[in-house]
N, C-alpha and C positions, 0 to 999 in steps of 0.2 A: 503493500500500500504505499502510496506517495503522500510524502510530508505535505501538510497544507499551507505551513511556512514557505516551503520551497516552491511550490505552485503560485503561491500568491506573489512572491517576490519576482518570478520569472514575467508573470503578468505584468506587475508593475516598472519592472526593468525593460522590457522590451520595448514599450513607448519611447524610450531613449532613442531608440536606432532610427526611428522614422526621420526620412530624410525630408528637410525643408525646401521649399521652393521648386517642387518637382515639376510644376508648369510652368516655371522660369530657371531652367538648369543652366543658362548664361548668368544667372547670380547666383547660384546655389551653393558654390565653392564647399562643398564638401560638408555643410553645416549639418547636422541633425539636432533632433530636440534636444538630447543631453547637452550639447554646447550652448544650444541658444539659451535653455533652463538656466543652466549655471551663471550665464550672463545677466538673465533677467533678475535672480536673485541677489547677486551681486549689485546692480543697479539700484534695485530695490532696497536691500539694507544698507547701503552706502548714501544714497538720497535722504531716506526717511529710517533712520537707525534705530527708532524706537517701534517699530512695526511689529504687531503681535506674532506669537509662534504660529497661529492659524493662517496669519498672510504669508509667512513663509511658506507653510506647507500648501496652501494654496497656489501660490506660484510656482513652487515645485514640481507640482503635480498638473498643471494647467494645462499640458499638453500630450498627455499619457493617452487619453482617448484616441490621438490620432492614430495610434497601432489598428484601432477598429474601423476609423473611418479615413484615414489619410489627411493629409495636409491640405485641406479645403482653403483654397486664396481667400483672404478676407474680403476682397473686392468681389468675388463671386457670391459670398454672403451677403453682402451690401445690397447686390443687384438684385439677388432673387430671394426675398424675404420670407417665401415660403420653404423653399431649401433649407435656409439658414434656420428654420424653426423645427425642420425634420433632423437636421444634423445635431441641434443642440439637444433634442432629445434622445438621440442614438448615444451623444457622447454621454450625457447624464445618465442613462442607463448604464454604460460600459463602466464609468466612474463608480456608479452606487455596487457595481458586482465588485470592485476591487478596493471598495470602503474608502474612495479618495474624493468623492464628489461633495459638492456643497451640501446636500444632505447630512453628511459625516463632518467636514471641516468648516463649520460657520465662520463666515467673512460679512463683515458690515458693507454696506454699499461704498462707503469711503474706502474702504480696504481694496476692494474690487477695483475702484478707479485707481489706487495706487498701482495695483498690478498690471491694469491695461496701460498705464503710462510707462512701468517700467518695460512692458512687453514690446511696445511701439518703440520706444527708445532705443531698445537693444536692435529692433530693424533697422533705425536710423543710422546705429554706430556701425552695423554691419554693412548697409550699402556704403558707407562713408568711406570704410575701410577699403572696399571693394574699388571706388573711385579712386582713391588713392593709389591704389596699385594698377590704374589704367584701365579697368573695366567700365567704361561709358553706360553700359545697358543696366546699370545699378542706377542711372539717374532718375529716372522716374520714378521708381520705387522710394528712394531717398525722400524725393517731394511728396510722394503720397503720404509717405509716414509722418515727415514733416508736418504738411497740411492737416492730417488727421488728429495730431496733438494738439497743434495750435486752435484748430476749430472747434474741437469737442472739449477741450480744457481750458479756454482762454480765461472764462469766469472762476476757475477752481481754484483756492490757495493754494492749495499743494503743488500746483502746476508752476508756481512763479520760481520755483527752485531748478525747474527745467528749462525755462524761457532761455537763460544765458547759454546754457549748453547746447540748445538747439541753433541758436544763434552763432555761437563759436564755430561749431561743426560746419555751419552754411558756409560762414566766411573764410574758413582754412580749407575748403573742399577744393579739390585741384580743378575743377569744372566750375569755379564758383562764379564765372562770369554768366554761364547760363542758367545755374540754379539762381544766383543771386536776382539775374533778371527776372525769372519765374515767380520767386518770393516776393520781391518787391513789389510787385501785380497783386499779388494776393495779400499782403501785410505792409504795414510800415515797420522797417526794423532801424 
């Protein structure tokens, strides 16, 4: 008889093996959920060091269900609300099976927002690094991530710490002329 803890560990850990950006292989650069998640936890804890254990756990497990569903692009979920609802239900069911979902690890709306900011900021950092390496294919994703954060959280007091980081990343980007032009059309910097 197989040990229950071994089986649970295997299921939880395999979520880290899912490759991100599978629909955009030109910006994947080998990043998997485990690497992404570690970076999001570091961002979360660095910017908001007093977050609760549950917030860190929520961040740690936030993409594990992608082993079941794949890494559905956020832009696809934004475009097709009905698909997003189905994906959310499937992911929630899978997380509940593993004892890692919101029904098990309670977080407040504020904590969810902090996790979302850390998640999208990691995307911006990932694209910034690719742009520094000369991969211009990451530019549109960098801009979408930047735009998402600035428009969704502009009035959120917790976002104030993120603004100077985003501005510095935009200014130090090797393709800053095109990115700066695009961002200045959207925001006054």
